[in-house]
N, C-alpha and C positions, 0 to 999 in steps of 0.2 A: 347486258343492257336491257333485258326484259325483267320485269318485276317478279322473279321467281324466288322461292325460299327452298332450301337454305341458301345462304349467301356464298355459294361456291360456284366456280365456272362450270358450265355444262357443255359437253361436246355437241356438235350438230347432229341432227337426226341421221341414223345409219341409212345408207342407200341414197342419200341426198347430199353428198359431200360437195362443199363449195369449190368452185374452180379458181377462186382468188380470195385474198384476204386483204383487208384494209386495217392497218394498225394505227389507231388514233393515239398519238404520242403526247402525253402530258409531261413535258420536260422543261425545266427552268434554267438549265445550265448545260454547257458543253459536256461536262462529266456525265450528267444524266443521259444525254443523247448517246454518248459513247457506250454506256452500260446497256441501254436498250438496244442500240444497233448491234452490239456484240451478241446479246441474247437472241435476237432475231436471226443473225447470221449463223448461229450455232444450232438453229432448228428449234428454237423455243416454242413456237406455235405448234409445230408438229408434235413435240414431246408433250405439251400440255393438253392439246385438244385433238390430236390424231388427225391433223389436217396438213397434208403435204401439197401446198399450192403456193403460187407466187404471192409475195407480200409487198404491198405498197404502203409507205409510211406517210401519214399526214399529221400535222399538228392538231391537237384537240382545240380547235379554234373555229368559231362560227364562219369566218370569212373563208378559210381554207376548205372547210367542209362544204360550204355552199358552192365553191368553184369546182371542186374536184370529186365530190361524192354524190350529192343529192341528185344530180342529173344522170348518173350512170344507168344504163339499161340492163346490165347484168345484175347478178344478185350475190355480191361478195359477202363474206363473213366479216363483220365489223368488230374489232377487238380493242377496247381501251387499255392503254399500258402506261404505267408510271413507275418511278423508283420510290420505294418506301424506305425512309431513313428511320432508324431506331435509336433511342437513348441507350447508354451503356447499361448492362445488367448489374443491378445491385440487390443482393439478398434475394435473388431469384425473380426480381421484378424490374421491368424496363420502364422507368418513369423519370421525367425531368426533375432535377433538383437544383437548388440554388448554386451548387458547386459548378454546374454546367455553364452558369453565366460567365465564368472566367474565360470561356472560349469566345465570348462576345458573339455567340451564335445560338440559334435554336437547334437543339439536337435533332428535332424532327424535320427541320428545314435548314441544314447547315449551309454556311456560305461556301462559295466555289472552292476557295483554297482548302477549307477543312474537308470538303467532299473528296478532293483528290487524295488527301492524307488518309482519310478513313478507308478508302478503297484498298490502299496498300497495307495499312497498319491494323485495321479492324474490319476485315471483310464480313464479319457477322453483323455489322451495323447497317447493312442495306440488303434489300432484295428487290428483284424486278417483279412487279405486281401486275396481274391482269384482272380486269373486271369481267363480269359475265358477258360473253359475246352474244351477238344477234345478227341475223341476216338483214340486209337492207330492206327486203320486202317486209320483214316483221316490224321494223322500225316505222315503215310507212303505215302498216295496219294499226300500230299502237298510237299513231298521231294523225288520224285521218284529216282533221281540220288544218293542222300545220303543214301537212305534206302537199297541200295545194300550191304553196309558194315556197321558193327556194330559201329565203332568209329565215322565216319562222321554222321551217323544217330543220334547217341547219342548227338553229339555236336549240331545238328540241333534242337533236342528236347529241349535241354537246352536253346538255343537262343530263341526258340518260347516261352518257359516258362517265360523267363526274359522279353521279349517284352510284353507278356500278363499281367504280373504283373505291368510293367511300365504304361500300358494303364489304368489298374485298379487304380493305384495311382493317375494318372492325373484326373480321374473322381472325386477323393476326393479333391486333392490339387490344381487343375486347370491346364490349358494348358500351362501357363507360365513356368511350371517346366518340360516341355517335353524335355528330354535329350536322346541322343543316347547311347546305350551300345554295347560293344563287336563289334565295327565297324571294326577294323583292322582284328580281327579273322574271321568275316563273309566274308569280301572281300577276304582274303587269302584262304578261303575254297571254293571260287567260282570256279567251273570247267571252266567257260568261261574265267575268268581272268587268271587262270593258263595256259590255252591254249594260251592266248595272250602272256604271259611271255615266254612260250616255243618258240613261233614264233619269239619274239624279240631276244632270245638267239641264234637262228639259223641265224638271219639277221646280228647280230653284232659279231658273232663268239665267244660268251662267253658260259660258262657252265650254264645249267638251275639252278644249285644250287646257283651260284654267282648272277644271275639275280633275283632269288627269294629273296636272302638276301638283295639286293639293294632295291627291291620293299618293303620288310618289313620295312627296315630302313626309306624309304621315307614316308610310311604310318604312322609310329610312330611319325615322325616329323610333319606330316600334320594334323592328326586327332585332332580335338578340344576335350579335355577331360573336358566336362562341369561338373560343380559342383553346386548343388542347394545351398549349404552352401556359397560358394564364391559368387554366383550370388546375394543372399540376402544381404550379407555384403557389396559387392561392390556397389550395388544400393543404400544402405543406406548411404554409405560413400560419393558417388559422387552427390547424389540428392541435399543435402544442398549446395554443392559448386555451382551447376548450378542454383539452385532455387534463390540464392541471386543475380544472374546476370540477369536472364531472367524469364519472365512469358511465359510459353509455351501455344500457341494457336494452337490446332490441330483440324482437321476435324472429329468430332465424327460420323457423318452420313457415311462418307467414310470408317471409320473403321468397322462400322456395316456391310456394304456391303462386305468388304474384309473378315470378319469372315465367312460370308455365303459362299463365293467362296472358302475359305480355307478348307471347309469341303470336297471338292471334288478334289482340286488341290493344289500342293505346290505353294507357292508365292515366287517370287524373287523381293525384294525391291531394286530399283535402284535410290538412292537419288542424288540430286545435292550435291556438296562438297565444302563448303565454310569455314569450320572450323574443328578443331580437335574435337569439341564438338558434331558434327553431329550425330555420332553413339550413344552418350549418350542420347541426347534429343529424338531421334527417338526410341531407345530401351526402355526408360522410358515410353513414350506414349503408346507403344505396351504392355508393362508389365502391366500398369494400366488398360488395356482393356483385360487382360488375354490371350494375344497371346503367343504362344510358343516362346522361344528365337530364334532369327535369328542366323544362322551361318554367321558371318561377315568375309568377306575376307579382311585381313589386310595386310598392308605393313610391310616389315621387319624392317623399321625404328623405330617401336614401340615394338620391342622384348626385349628392355632393362629391367633389373630388377628394380623394382618389376612389372612393367606394363606387360611385356611379359608373365610371369607365371599366373598373374591374368587374363589377357585377354584370354589366352587359356582356362581357366576354366570357362569363361563366354561366350564361343562360338566363339572366334576369330580364324580363320584359317589363319596361316601365310604361304603364298606360296612364293617360291623363286622368286625374281624379274626376273631372267633370267635363263633358263635351256636349251637354245640352242637345240643341237641335242641329249640331254639325253632322249632317247626313253623310258627308264624304268620310269623315273620320270614323263614324259608326260602321260604314261599309268596310273600311280598311280593317278595323278590329275584327269584325265578323269573318272576313275573308282570311285573315291571318290565323285566327283560331281554327277555322275549318281546314286550312292548309296543313297546319301542324298535326292536327288529329288525323287527317286523311293520310299523311305520310308516316303516321304511327310514332310521332314524337310524344313523349310523356309530358304532362303538365303538372303544375303544383300551384295552388293558391290558398290563401287563408280566408275562408269564406265567412268568418265573423266580421271581416272588414277592418280589423285592427286587434291589437293585443287586448286580452281581457284585463280589466282593472280589478276585478273581484276574485279571480281565480277559477270561476266556473265558465262554461260556454256562454258566449253572448248570442243574441238572436242573429241568425244568418242574414247575409246580404245576397240578393238574387241576381245581380247584374251579369256576372260572368257565367253563371248557370244558364241564364237566358240565351247567351251567345252559343253555348254548347247545345242547348235544346234546338236552337234555330238551325245549327249545322246538321242535326239529325233529321229535322223535319224536311229540310231541303234536299235530303238524300246525298249530301256531300260526304257524309260518313255513315257507315252502317250502324256502329255501336261504339260506346266508350264505357270502360269499367271505372266506376268511381270508388276510390279507396279511402274510407274514413281512417284517419290516423290520430292517435292520441299521443301527445308529447307531454310528459309529466315530470316535474322537477322536485326532488326532495327539498332543495333550497334554491333560491334565486338571489343572486347578488345585486340585481337591479330593483329589488322589491321596494326599497325606500322611496325611490322616485315614483313608482306606480302608486304607492299609498298616498304620497303628497298630491298627486294629480286627482285622486279620488276625493281628497279633503278640500279641493278647490284650488290647489296650487297650479301654477302655470307650467306647462310642459316645456322643458328645455329643447331648443331646436337641435336637430342632428347636424353635425359638422365635424371638423377636425378635433376640437376640444371634446366633443361628445365621444368620438372614436377613441381618443386617448384614455378617457375615463372608463369607457367600456372595457378596453383591453386590460387596464389596471385592475378593475374589479374582478376579472376572471382569474386572477392569480390566487384567489382564496378557494380552498376546497369546499364543494357544495354537495358532496355525496353522489347519488345516482340520478341519471335522467333515463326515464323509461319510455321507449318507443314501442307502441303496440298498433297492429294493423287490424282494423275491423273487417268484417265480411264484405268483399267487393260487391258493388251494386251495378247491375246492367242499367245504364241510363235509359236506353230504349225501352226495356222491359218495365222499369219502374214508372217512366212517363206514361206508358200505355196503361198500366194498372191504375194510375192516378187520374185517368180521364183525358189525357192529352190526345187531340185528334191525329197528331204525328203526320201532318201534311202541311204544305205551305198554306199560310193563313188566307182564307177567302173572306175579304171584307164584307161580303154580302151575307155570309152564313151567321146565324144567331149564336151568341155566347162563345164564339171561338176564342177570342182573346181572354175571356174570363176562364175558360177551361184550361188554356195554356198557362195562364198565370198561376192558377191553383195547383196545377200539376207540378210546376217548378217549385212552388213553395212546399208542397208535400215532399218532393224529392229532397230538398234542403233539410227538412225536418228529419227524414230517414237517415241522412248522413250524420246529423247531430246525434241522433239516437245511437247510431253505429259507433261514433266516437266515445260517447258515454259508456257504452256497453263493454269497452275494453280498457277504460281508464282505471289504472290500479289505485288502491288506497295506500298512500305512502305512510311511513312511520310518523313523519311530521304532521301529516293530515290527521292521523289518529290522535296524536298527543294534543294538538291544538284544539281538536274537536272536544276533548275532555276538559281542557283548561278554560276554554271560552264559556263552558256551561256552568262555571262556578263563579258567581257574581262577587267580584272584589274579595276573593279569598285565595289564600295560598295553601297548597297541599304538600304534605310530606311525600317522600318517595313511595311509601306504602299506600298512601291514599290515592296517589296517581295510579298505582298498579291496580288497586281495587276498582277504580272507576274504569280502567281500561279493559279488564277481564270480560265483563258482560258484552262490551262492544266487540271484542275479538271473538267471543262465542257466537254472536249474531253473524259476523262476517264468515266464520267457518260454517255455520248452519246454512247460509245462503250460497256458500262457495263463491264469494265475490273475489275478483282479481285483487291482488295485494302486492306490496313491495316486500322488502326483506324484514318481515315481522320477527324473525328469529333474533334480531338484534335487541329486542326488548323482552326476551324470555327470562332474563335474570336481572337482578337489581343493578349490576354493574353496567349492562348494556343500556338499560333504561336511563340510568344516570348520565351515561355518555350522550344519549340523544338529547336530553334536557340541557346538558352543558353546551352542545353544539347550537341549540336554539338560543341559549344565553349569549354565546359569542356572536350570533346573528342579531342580537338585540331584540329578540321577539319574546323571550322568557327572562324573567329576573329571578335570581337566587338569593335568598337571605340565609346567611350561615352563622349569625350571631347567637342563636339559641341552642337548644338541645340537639337538634338535627336540622339539616337544610330543608327549606320549604320553597316551593316553586309557584310562580303565578305569571300571568301575561304582563309584560313590562308596560308601565304607564306610557301611553301614546303609541303603542305597537299593536293595538287591536285590529287595525286594518290589515297589517302584515300577517298577523296570526290567522285572520279570517281568510286571507288569500290561500294559505296552505289548506285550511279546513275545507274551503269551497271547491278545491279540486276534486274532492270526493263526496261533497254534500249530496249530490243527486242520488247516491245509494241509500240515503236515510230519509228522503222526503216523504215517501209513502208511510213509513213508520210514524213520522211526526204528525202527518195529517190524521192518521188513525187515532193517535192519542187525543188530539183536539176533538175529533168526532165523538169519541167515547165520553169525553167530558161534557160535550153538548148533549149527548143522549142522557146522561145521568141527570142533567139539569131539567130535562123535559118532563112533562106530566106522564104518568103511567099510561101505557097504551099507545103513546106517540113516540116512545123513546127510540126504537129502531129507525123509524122514518126520520126523526130528527138527526140521528147519527149519519145516515146516508145523505140527507140534504146538506149537512155541514161538510161532509167529505167532498161532494160535488161543488159546493160553493168555494171551498178552499182551493180546489183545483182551478176554478175559474179565476180567483184572485191572484194565483201564482203562475198563470199561463205565460206571462212575459218574462218569468224567471227560469222556468224549467220546461222540459219537453215531455208533456203528458200524452199517453195514448188516447185513442177514442174512448168514449164513455163506457162501452161494454167491457173493453179490455181493462180499463182502469178499475171497474168494479171487481173484475176477477182478481186483479193484483191486490186490491184492498182486502178481499176475502182471504187470499193466501197470507197476507200480512197478519191478519187477525188470528189465523190458525197457528202461525209461528209464535205469536205472543201468548195465546191461550188456546191450546188444542181442544179444550172443553167448552169453548164459548157458545157453541150451538146449544148445548144442554142448559147453559146459564141463561140463555135468552129465548128458550123454547116458548115461554108465555108472552113474548113480545116486550118484556121489560129488560132494562139494563141496570144491574145492581152495582153497589160499591165494591163487591168482591172482584169485579173485573179490574177496577182501579187498583185494588190491593195486589192483584196479580202483576200489573205493570210495575208497581212500586217495588215489589219483592224481587222482580227480575233485575233491578239495579240498572235498567236500560231505558232511560227517558230521553227522548230526542227533540221534542217540540221546541223547548227553549234554546237548545244548542243549534238547531238547524234553521228554524223559521223566524225567530224573534227579530233579527235585524231587518228582514224584508218587510214584515208587518209594521215595525216601528217606523221605517222609512215611508211606507204608505200612509201611516198616520200623520206624519209631518205634512206630506203633500195634501192629504184630505183636509186637515185643519187650516192650512193656508188658503185652500180653495174656498172653504166655508166662510173664511173671514173676508173674502173679496166680493165686491159687487160684480155681477155678470158683465164681462168685457173680454175682448180678444186678449189672449195670453201671449206675452213675450217670453218664449221658452227659456232663453239664457238668463234673463233677469229673474224669472221665477225660480229657476234652479239655484241661483245665487241667494235669493231670499230664503229658500228652504235650507241651504247650508248655514246661513246665519241664525235662523230660528231654531234649527236642529241643534246647534251648539248651545243655545240658551236652554232648550228643553233637556239637554243632557246635563247641564249644570243644575237644573232643577230636579234631576233624577226622574223625569218623566220618560226618558229613554234609558235603556239599560246598558248600552255600550256605545263607545265611539264608532264602532263599525257600522252603526245605522246611519251616521252622518256621512253620506257618500253620494257624490254627484251621479255615479252610475246607478245606484239604487233609486235615487230620486227620479232620474230620467225614465227608468222602467215604470215607476209608480205613475208618472205623468201619462205614459202610454196607456196604462190601465185605466186611468181616469177618463182619458179620451175615448177609449173603447166602451166605457159605460155612459158616454154622452154627458160627461161632467165638465167639458171644456167649451161646449157650444153656448155662446152667450144668449142665443135665442131659444134655448131648450126650455121645455115646459117644467115649471116648478123647480128650476135649477137650484135656488138657495136651499130649499127643503131637501132635495135629493143629495146635495153636497153634505148637509148636516147629517143626514141618515147614513151616508157612507162613512163619515168620521165616527159616528156612534157605533156602527158595526165593527170598525177596526178597534175601538176601545174594548168592546166585548171580547174580541179575539185576543187582545193583549192581556186581558184579565185571565182568560183560560190558559194562556201560555204561562203566566205567573203561577197559576195553580199547578200546572204540570211541573214547573221547576221545583215547587215545594215538595212534590212527590219524589224527586230525585234524591237518592241517598247521599250523593256527593254534596248536596246543599244542607245537609244536617250538621249542625255545628257542635253537638254534644261531644264532650271529650271522652277519652278511653275510660 
């Protein structure tokens, strides 16, 4: 009952043998009492702990403990005891199955008649379990505040007994069944939390009783009531659904290292969010490796019946999307987070705030990271290890709906019809899903390195809130970089990257291969993480990949001529871009380099190198709401490395400060041109926003109305061929472009020279668009001469 590790009973200290034992019996039936009584009568305490002393039995109940234990003046050894019931062993694993429902009982908590039968027919299905014992004096020392009064001390002893028994159970059944007990009760008994509630009551002018009632209601709503039975059944129900769609490929060595780290620190898994299935595939991979179940922070959109009740019993925590100035609910959320982390329960949330609509990482949300940082600053927890997780799909069956939402369509609400469609869609094979774990980050260490004061905020100290906010933002940035660093380039990302760069042209199989080879060479040269590229090593495998994309209605195949030709299917550019964008971050620096070289060539002699660097930094600034760039010095080093990859002799070519056309020739000869493939859609979307702003009189902007206007005008510009692809007409891209315009002071109606600055912004984007078109012309894939 003392928080020691490992989770096995320990005998009392030699030479200080207790003279009596109190057995705290957690029994729910006469059968369990008989089993425990028989075990005690046969000398079970002496056999397990080497203590030969009289044993008093008490129920593991606060009232009984208060009456008969807390007031004792001697120092008995206190031992919690219960009977552990186990499911039948199947294929070497004891796990609940749907077949067990025929007994109308939970195999882990069988009803009384079944218990009696199991004792005689299947004695291997139960064992008498003891939690780690403690002397009464040790329990008093561990609970100095509660020990001053009988009832709080009794509740503390009961909680300690239950926790000790839970740990002993996990030593038998595995860590994947680690579930919290009596959470709300323990939090509401915390003197620190009660003092905080009293302070809130004073601040808002409410009675302490009313504030306590609201806090209790918030906790009951918040706390995930995990169930081992529901977890087993839900896993078995959903695993076949997803197994028919994907083959899960996860990093086993990464999991082994995480298990080691988890022995000393709680883990917070922060995955990329591309699909509703993310939590299922990650949870299944962790369960197969005996990780305790994560507490998954979920959105209220999934609280519908039956998903909501099931999700809560498998560890999902539903937090209100908005709670504004509700200080009571805010305190409850912070306390619950701190409690879970202090008890070393692992957490999981999707820090982008929702599924990506474009395929690449969205900008992070900081709310939950702020709660985590607050728990560290308040010394509630020492440290937490943040685990960046990349979840990447070769194909997604829900992609059509995602593309529709990008193009302005209305998202269908989650509910039973949605659940039926979701399960039906998963019946189609979709290849691999890759789960990769980035290098874990110490939250305390990274907050400290990023300038967080790491102490409770002093409202009189200057810039404390600013420093805290910037430290959390930087931490989120580092998590995003960690996710991108392990995200593999899938075969479908590679193929769509090539096909999207060929404007309204179809390619033969040989032409697709010719376009792929220099990209694959670049990937090998940089040793980038990748999927199963060996599938496209021969024409048969490449044709199979293209056929699968055709079945997914992303690629169209024309077979009426001499040989099949392949192109992006009409109306499927957003879906194709989704696959490409999962890996697009690996090629952004190369694309920026190409445009910088083009700008340098256009500049006067003597100013070319400076023009190239200025362009690179400017493009980095224009794309900062789309990609995660390092600091300026590190970015410059990356660009230099990129240039050396493209042309190892570039320093000799530019020794006199000029940039000649021979560098452009080197790019063209490489067959590897990325600017139009990687950046065109983002700059086209920015151009739509810039032109709409330039056409308006200075006035406050209605965000939703403006995005709708951009969608409508973007479709017109596409028909006029002023935009190069439907993937540019995206609500997500327009929203990022609006953030960029706001960052540049182009939304403030009172800004100085606003109309002129808006026109200048649009003109700049037209120049960039022209350079991208020139880069596309250098790409051998866009040359149409015949054989």
